Residue, then its C-alpha position, 0 to 999 in steps of 0.5 A: t101358941a100366944s103368951e103375954a109379954q109387955g102387955e102384947n099378944l106375941c105369936h110363934c108361928l110355922f109357915d109352909t109360905p110366907p103369909i099375907c098379912p091383913e089390912d087392918l094389921p099395918a104393923c104385921r111383921v113375920a120374921a123369927s127372933d131366935g130359939i132353939c128346937i129338938f126333934f125326935s121320931s114321932d112315935q116316941q112323942d107320947e112317951w117323952g113329949p110330955s116331960l118337954e112340955s112339962h119343961d116349956w118346950i112347945y110342940q110344933g107339929l110334924p113338918a111336912g117331909f122331915g124324916y128318917p124315914n118317919q115321920l119327926a116331931l118338933y118341939c122349940q122354946y123361943e127367945t131364949g137369946a133374950n135370957a141366954a142361959d142352961i136349959q136341961l132337957p128332960p131325961f131320955h126314956d127307954f121303950s122296950d129291951d130291944a128298942l132303948g131310947i130317943h131318936h133324937g137332935i137338937c137345932t137353933f134359929g136366929n142369933v142363939q147357938a147351943d152347945p149340947t153336952s152330957p154327963d154320959s161319954s157316950l152320948t156326944y154332939d157334933r155342929v152340923v152346917l147344912s150347905s143344902s137340903a140333901p140327907t145328912q145323918m144327924w144321929g150315931e153309926t153304932v146300932n145298940n138298939l131297934i125301933i120299928p118305924e110305921n108307914f114307911p114310903e117304900e117309894s123312897a127307897v134307895n140303893l143302900a149297897l151302891d159303891k160301898t165295900a164288898t168281900q168275898s171268900s175268893t176271887v178268880a178271873g178279874g170277877d172282883a167283889s166290888r163288881a157287884v155294887d158298882g152300879n152296873t147289872n150288866g149280867d155279861y162277863g165280858g162286860n167286866s161287871v160280874t163277880h166270880t169265886e173260886n169252885n172250892p170243894l171244901t168251902p161254900p162261898e160267900w159274898e157280902v157287903d158292908l152298909q157302913f151306917p145302920s140301915v133299914i132294908r126292905t128288899i134286896i134285888v139280885y142280878n144274876r150273871v146271864d151269859y153262863r150257867p146261870y144255875y150257879l146262883v141256885g140255892a144260894v141264901v140272903s141274910l142280913h147282919r148287924q155289927n155287934s160292940g166287939g165289931e163281930w157281925e151277927m145275924l138278924k135274918e137269913a131268907v132261907d124261905q127266899p133262896l135265889t134261882s137261876d132267873a136273871i132278876q129276882t127280889i128278895d122281901f124284908t118287909d115282914d119286919v123292920y130290920v135294922a142292918t149294917g151288912v148283907r151277906i149271900r151264900l151258897p149252901n154248899p161248894g160251888v161258885l157264886s157269880l153276881a152281876e149286881v145286888q141292890v141293897m134297897g132300904f134306908v139309912m137310919g139316923q139319915v134325916y131329910g126335910f130340913e127345909s120344913t123347920p124354922c132352924q138354921t144350925f144343927y147338932r148331931s147325937s153320937r148314939i142312935s138312941a139315947p141312953h136310959d135317963a140320960v140328961t143333955t144340958l143346952s148352954v145357950t149364948t147368942q151371936v151374930i149372925p148375918d141375916s144376908a145372901i150373897c148370890v151369883m148370877s153368872v150367863d149360863k154357857h153349858w157349851i164352855p166346859s171352863v165355864v161349867s167347871w167353874q159354875e160347879s166350883l162355886e158349888s164345893e166345899e171351899y166355897g160354899f154356895t148353893p145352887l138356887e132354883l128359880s120359880q121363873g126364868l132369870y135371863i139377860r137380854i142383848n140392848a146393843g151391838d149386832s145381836v139385840g133382843h136375844t136372850y141368855n139363861l142365867a144361873m144363880h148360886c148363893k151363900n146364906n148367912a154370910a159377911s163376905a165371900t170369895l169366889p173361884p178364880v175365872p177361867e181362861g178365855d177372853d172378856r166373854t168367856l165369864e159373865l156374871g153380876l152379883c146381888v146380896y139381900g137380907n132384913e139388915v142389909l143396908s149396902a154392899a161392895a164387890t170387887i174383881a181383880g180390883n175393879s169394883f162393881s156398881a151398886i144398884s139398890a133393886a128395892s124399887r126396880a121392877e123393869p130390866w136394868r143393865f146387867y153388865a158391859n165390857n166398856p162402860r164408857a159406851c153402854a146405854v140402857r133401852g132408850t136412854n143413856s143415863w149410864q153414859v161415863g164420858e164420850f159416847v163412841p158409836e162406832r165402838t158400842p159394845w155388847c151390853g145386856e139388860f137384867v130381867p129380875q123374873g123370879i127373884k124374891 
C-alpha cells in the first residue's frame, strides 16, 4: 500500500524473508517503524473487513500459518506512534443465532503499545508477551457461540484430553478415572493404566473428561482393556458436552450410531459437523463395568492461536470473549514506549553429557530468565587452538532474549573451570555498546561487524592465549609450558 507523505512514497510491506534491495536504490532500508494490527477469523472477513477498511485499517492478507486452526486475517495501521491518539474499532457484528460475534485479538509492533478497553464489561483484554512461537490462548474460555470453520488441517489435531481432569461414577481396584488420560495406551490392567468402575446393579457407569477450554472435536480414539473381558465396553456411547452459563454440562452430540465394541482400538468420528465442546463423556446404557485404557480426544482448542512469527507484531492483547458482543466497540489508547531494539544471546558449549550443564541451559528457558533457544541455520561451534586437543570442535547452544536492555543468567553450576563454558553476544539496530560481568570479572567486548574469520571465544588464562598464528591477544608474559586450553568462535549461522 503506497501513500504520499512529505513528498515521498512510503510503502508498508510484510515479507516472508528480508528482501534484497536493487542496486539503483542505494538508500533502500527495510525496517519496522510502529503500528497496530487486529487479527480475526478469515471466514468473518466479508462481514467485518469492509468496516475496518472504512476506518483506515489496511488489509495485510492472510499470514502463512497464522491460525486457530482456521486462517486468521490481519489488518494494520502504521505510524500510529507519531500521532498517538485513541483509535476506535468499528462495532463488532453478529453472524447468526448460533454463531455470534467476531473472534479477534490485537497486537502492536515498534515503539507503540495499545490499551484496549470496551464499555461492555464482559469484553476485557490482557497483555500477552510471547516468549516463543508455541500456540497461545488469544480469546476467552466461555462458550457462548459457535463458529463453523472450513478446511481444518486434520493432520494438526492434538490430543486435547491428555492429563486433563477426568472423573467417573465410581472407582474400584485402583482404577482411577485419570488413568484414561495419562498418555499410556497399555490395555493390561497390571500396567496400572486402566480404569475400573464398580458393578452397580442399579446405575449405569460413566466416565468423563473436562477439556478445560472450548475445543473443536474431530475424532475420539478409545483404547479398550485387553487382558480381561473386553466385552465390558460393548454398547458404550460417546457424547460431546459444553458448559452453560450456569456451569452445567449440556449435550451437543451423542454418537448413538457409533456404539463402542470389544475391539482393542476404535475411533468415533465427529467430522460430520464442527462441534465446539468443553467435555467428553462415555457411558454404558445399562448397569455394568466400564473399563478404559486410554481416551484420546483429537481436535483443536478454540482461541489457541499459532503462527505468531508470520506477523510483524511483538506484543499481543488477548480478548476475554471467544466472540465479541454484538455492537460492542473497543477503543485502543495508543501510547509510545521505548522498546529496546536488541537481543542478548548466550552461547554455551553443548555438554549434553554433563547433567548440570543441561539443567543450566534449560533454566535459561524458564519464565524467570526468559531466554528462547535459537534454531541456527548452520552449525555454531568452537575449535580448540591450543593444548592437547588442537583442532577438536564442540557445538554451541544459543539462547536469546529479545527486546531486552539487560539480562541476568542463572547461577553457574558447581564444578571446575571447564564445567560451564560460555560467551555472550548482542545485536540490534540501535546497539552501540555492551558490557557484561561474571563474578566481578568483565567480558571483553568485540565488534563482529567486519569479522568473517574465527576469533577467540574465551580462555582460562588470558595471560597465555593466542588466536591462530598470532599472539595479539596476549596479556603479559607468554608462558609456553602453561599454555591453557583456548577456543576459537566460528560464527556460522548467525545473522
